[in-house]
C-alpha positions as CSV (number, residue, x, y, z in Angstrom):
1,M,3.6,-9.1,-20.6
2,T,2.7,-12.0,-22.8
3,E,-0.6,-13.9,-22.5
4,R,1.2,-17.1,-21.5
5,S,2.7,-15.4,-18.4
6,V,-0.6,-14.2,-17.1
7,P,-2.3,-16.5,-14.6
8,P,-5.5,-18.1,-15.8
9,S,-7.5,-16.1,-13.2
10,R,-6.3,-12.8,-14.8
11,R,-6.7,-13.6,-18.6
12,R,-9.0,-11.4,-20.5
13,S,-12.5,-12.7,-21.3
14,T,-13.4,-13.0,-25.0
15,R,-16.7,-11.4,-24.1
16,A,-15.5,-8.7,-21.9
17,P,-16.8,-6.6,-20.2
18,L,-19.9,-8.5,-19.3
19,A,-18.2,-11.8,-18.5
20,G,-15.5,-10.0,-16.8
21,Q,-18.0,-8.1,-14.7
22,A,-19.7,-11.3,-13.6
23,Y,-16.3,-12.9,-12.9
24,E,-15.2,-10.1,-10.7
25,K,-18.5,-9.9,-8.8
26,L,-18.5,-13.7,-8.1
27,L,-14.9,-13.7,-7.1
28,L,-15.4,-10.9,-4.6
29,Q,-18.5,-12.7,-3.2
30,M,-16.4,-15.8,-2.6
31,I,-13.5,-13.9,-1.1
32,S,-15.8,-12.0,1.3
33,G,-17.6,-15.2,2.3
34,Q,-21.0,-14.2,0.8
35,R,-20.8,-17.5,-1.2
36,L,-19.6,-20.4,0.9
37,P,-17.9,-23.7,0.1
38,G,-20.5,-26.2,-1.2
39,E,-23.0,-23.6,-2.4
40,W,-24.4,-24.4,-5.9
41,L,-24.1,-21.7,-8.5
42,N,-27.2,-21.8,-10.6
43,V,-26.7,-20.0,-14.0
44,G,-30.4,-18.9,-14.2
45,A,-30.4,-17.5,-10.7
46,L,-27.1,-15.7,-11.2
47,S,-28.4,-14.3,-14.5
48,R,-31.4,-12.9,-12.8
49,E,-29.4,-11.6,-9.8
50,M,-26.8,-9.8,-12.0
51,G,-29.2,-8.7,-14.8
52,L,-27.1,-10.5,-17.4
53,S,-27.8,-13.2,-19.9
54,A,-26.7,-16.8,-19.3
55,T,-23.7,-16.6,-21.7
56,P,-21.4,-14.2,-19.7
57,I,-22.4,-16.0,-16.5
58,R,-21.3,-19.3,-18.0
59,E,-18.0,-17.8,-19.2
60,A,-17.4,-16.2,-15.8
61,L,-17.9,-19.6,-14.1
62,A,-15.6,-21.3,-16.7
63,R,-12.9,-18.6,-15.9
64,L,-13.3,-19.2,-12.2
65,E,-12.7,-22.9,-12.5
66,P,-8.9,-22.6,-13.0
67,T,-8.6,-20.4,-9.9
68,G,-9.8,-23.3,-7.8
69,F,-12.7,-21.2,-6.3
70,V,-15.4,-23.2,-8.1
71,L,-15.8,-26.9,-9.2
72,R,-17.6,-28.0,-12.3
73,H,-19.6,-31.2,-12.2
74,P,-20.6,-32.6,-15.6
75,L,-24.4,-32.4,-16.1
76,R,-24.9,-30.8,-12.7
77,G,-23.2,-27.4,-12.9
78,Y,-20.9,-25.5,-10.7
79,E,-20.4,-25.2,-6.9
80,V,-18.2,-23.1,-4.7
81,A,-15.1,-25.3,-4.1
82,P,-14.5,-26.8,-0.6
83,L,-11.5,-25.6,1.3
84,L,-8.4,-27.7,1.3
85,S,-7.9,-29.8,4.4
86,P,-4.7,-29.5,6.4
87,T,-3.4,-32.7,4.8
88,E,-4.2,-31.3,1.3
89,V,-2.4,-28.0,2.2
90,V,0.7,-30.0,3.1
91,Q,0.5,-32.1,0.0
92,L,0.1,-29.0,-2.2
93,M,3.0,-27.2,-0.6
94,D,5.2,-30.2,-0.9
95,A,4.3,-30.4,-4.6
96,R,5.3,-26.7,-5.0
97,L,8.6,-27.5,-3.4
98,L,9.4,-29.9,-6.3
99,F,9.1,-27.0,-8.8
100,E,9.6,-23.6,-7.4
101,P,13.1,-23.5,-5.8
102,T,14.4,-24.9,-9.1
103,F,12.4,-22.2,-11.0
104,A,13.9,-19.4,-8.9
105,A,17.4,-20.7,-9.5
106,E,16.9,-21.0,-13.2
107,A,15.3,-17.6,-13.5
108,T,18.6,-16.0,-12.2
109,T,20.3,-17.1,-15.4
110,R,17.6,-15.8,-17.7
111,S,16.8,-12.6,-15.9
112,T,16.0,-9.4,-17.9
113,P,15.3,-5.8,-16.9
114,A,11.7,-6.2,-18.0
115,F,11.3,-9.4,-15.9
116,L,12.8,-7.8,-12.8
117,E,10.5,-4.8,-13.2
118,E,7.5,-7.0,-13.3
119,L,8.5,-8.8,-10.2
120,V,9.0,-5.5,-8.4
121,E,5.5,-4.4,-9.4
122,T,3.9,-7.5,-7.9
123,I,5.8,-7.0,-4.7
124,E,4.9,-3.3,-4.4
125,S,1.2,-4.2,-5.1
126,M,1.3,-6.7,-2.2
127,E,2.9,-4.2,0.1
128,R,0.2,-1.6,-0.7
129,M,-2.7,-4.0,-0.5
130,G,-1.4,-5.7,2.6
131,Q,-2.4,-2.5,4.5
132,V,-6.1,-3.0,3.7
133,T,-8.5,-5.8,4.6
134,D,-11.5,-5.2,2.3
135,P,-12.2,-8.0,-0.3
136,E,-11.1,-5.9,-3.3
137,A,-7.6,-5.2,-1.7
138,L,-7.3,-8.9,-0.6
139,K,-8.1,-10.0,-4.1
140,K,-5.4,-7.8,-5.6
141,S,-3.0,-9.2,-3.0
142,W,-3.4,-12.8,-4.1
143,V,-3.5,-11.8,-7.8
144,A,-0.1,-10.1,-7.3
145,D,1.2,-13.1,-5.4
146,E,0.0,-15.5,-8.1
147,L,1.6,-13.4,-10.8
148,F,5.0,-13.3,-9.0
149,H,5.2,-17.0,-8.9
150,T,3.9,-17.4,-12.5
151,L,6.4,-14.9,-13.8
152,I,9.3,-16.9,-12.3
153,S,7.9,-20.1,-13.7
154,T,7.6,-18.5,-17.2
155,Q,11.1,-17.1,-17.1
156,T,12.6,-20.5,-16.9
157,G,11.7,-20.9,-20.6
158,N,10.6,-24.5,-20.2
159,P,7.0,-24.8,-21.5
160,F,6.6,-28.4,-20.1
161,T,7.4,-27.6,-16.4
162,H,5.5,-24.3,-16.8
163,R,2.3,-26.1,-17.9
164,A,2.7,-28.6,-15.0
165,F,3.1,-25.7,-12.5
166,T,0.1,-23.9,-14.0
167,A,-2.0,-26.9,-13.4
168,L,-0.8,-27.1,-9.8
169,G,-1.2,-23.3,-9.4
170,S,-4.9,-23.6,-10.2
171,E,-5.3,-25.1,-6.7
172,L,-3.5,-22.3,-4.9
173,Q,-6.6,-20.1,-4.4
174,R,-8.6,-22.8,-2.7
175,F,-6.9,-22.6,0.7
176,R,-6.8,-18.8,0.9
177,L,-10.0,-18.5,2.8
178,S,-9.7,-19.4,6.4
179,G,-12.4,-18.3,8.7
180,S,-12.0,-16.4,11.9
181,A,-8.2,-16.4,11.9
182,G,-8.6,-13.4,9.7
183,R,-5.4,-11.9,8.4
184,T,-3.8,-11.7,4.9
185,H,-0.1,-12.2,5.6
186,A,0.4,-10.2,2.5
187,L,3.2,-8.1,4.1
188,D,5.1,-11.1,5.3
189,A,4.8,-12.8,1.9
190,A,5.9,-9.5,0.1
191,M,9.0,-9.4,2.3
192,E,9.8,-13.0,1.4
193,H,9.2,-12.2,-2.3
194,R,11.6,-9.3,-2.1
195,A,14.3,-11.5,-0.8
196,I,13.8,-13.9,-3.7
197,Y,13.7,-11.0,-6.2
198,E,17.0,-9.6,-4.8
199,A,18.7,-13.0,-5.2
200,I,17.5,-13.3,-8.8
201,R,18.5,-9.8,-9.5
202,D,22.0,-10.5,-8.1
203,G,22.3,-13.7,-10.1
204,D,22.7,-15.8,-6.9
205,E,21.1,-19.2,-7.9
206,T,21.7,-20.8,-4.5
207,A,20.2,-18.0,-2.5
208,A,17.2,-17.7,-4.9
209,A,16.4,-21.4,-4.5
210,E,16.8,-21.2,-0.7
211,Y,14.7,-18.1,-0.3
212,M,11.9,-19.7,-2.4
213,R,12.1,-22.9,-0.3
214,A,11.9,-20.9,2.9
215,H,9.0,-18.9,1.6
216,I,6.9,-21.9,0.7
217,A,7.7,-23.4,4.1
218,E,6.5,-20.2,5.8
219,A,3.4,-20.1,3.7
220,K,2.6,-23.6,4.7
221,R,3.2,-22.8,8.4
222,R,1.0,-19.7,8.3
223,T,-1.8,-21.4,6.6
224,L,-1.9,-24.4,8.9
225,T,-1.6,-22.1,12.0
226,D,-4.5,-20.0,10.8
227,E,-6.6,-23.1,10.1
228,R,-6.0,-24.3,13.7
229,V,-7.0,-20.9,15.1
230,A,-10.2,-21.0,13.0
231,S,-10.9,-24.6,14.1
232,D,-10.3,-23.8,17.7
233,A,-12.7,-20.8,17.4
234,G,-15.4,-23.2,16.2
235,S,-15.7,-21.5,12.8
236,A,-17.3,-24.0,10.4
237,Q,-17.3,-21.6,7.5
238,P,-14.9,-19.1,6.1
239,T,-15.4,-15.4,6.5
240,T,-12.2,-13.7,5.4
241,P,-9.3,-14.4,3.1
242,N,-6.3,-15.9,4.7
243,S,-2.7,-16.4,3.8
244,I,-0.9,-15.3,0.7
245,P,1.8,-17.9,-0.2
């Protein structure tokens, strides 16, 4: 797999393993709800907490920014990003609809055995991880989900639309924490991914586009439903990861 096909959240740190260690720990803390939206991430405090120097902490925070889990404020530092509002979720999904059905159709004409194998690996990972609800498994689920969509975008061979999608994709992680609604939907998403994969494998451009369109619509519906459940339960802060688009 080439570096350009790997989502920003999974690219290797230039100072691994320390920066990678800090990255993974912070990510799991945010996924599990230990660090809540709006919390400031002080480099000095994190350095003391993790027993690391400031340099790998800063790099870990920089790596987290493209995932959408943290926001960087010039001269002020980083904070855990707020969740997307229902309106923002709709806007994000509508933006994805502009890109991804076309990507899926185009990928059918450029498919290779290696590409198809990578797609299957992401689906199987989501199917395995969807059976578990601990933070590490949930993280692996959304990593596999993100990679599935990124692989399809990359396979179109258009660097301009891929860069635009990557910029949009950096927001995908922000609405995956939902509060007391509390389920991953990884298995549902994996089933939808498999339908997209089979259409691409079979070279059916129309079906690939339609399955992708339906998948994004379902992801939007699941997310908005879970947010309503969380809101009705009076949950002001997230506690568990939510839907996997």
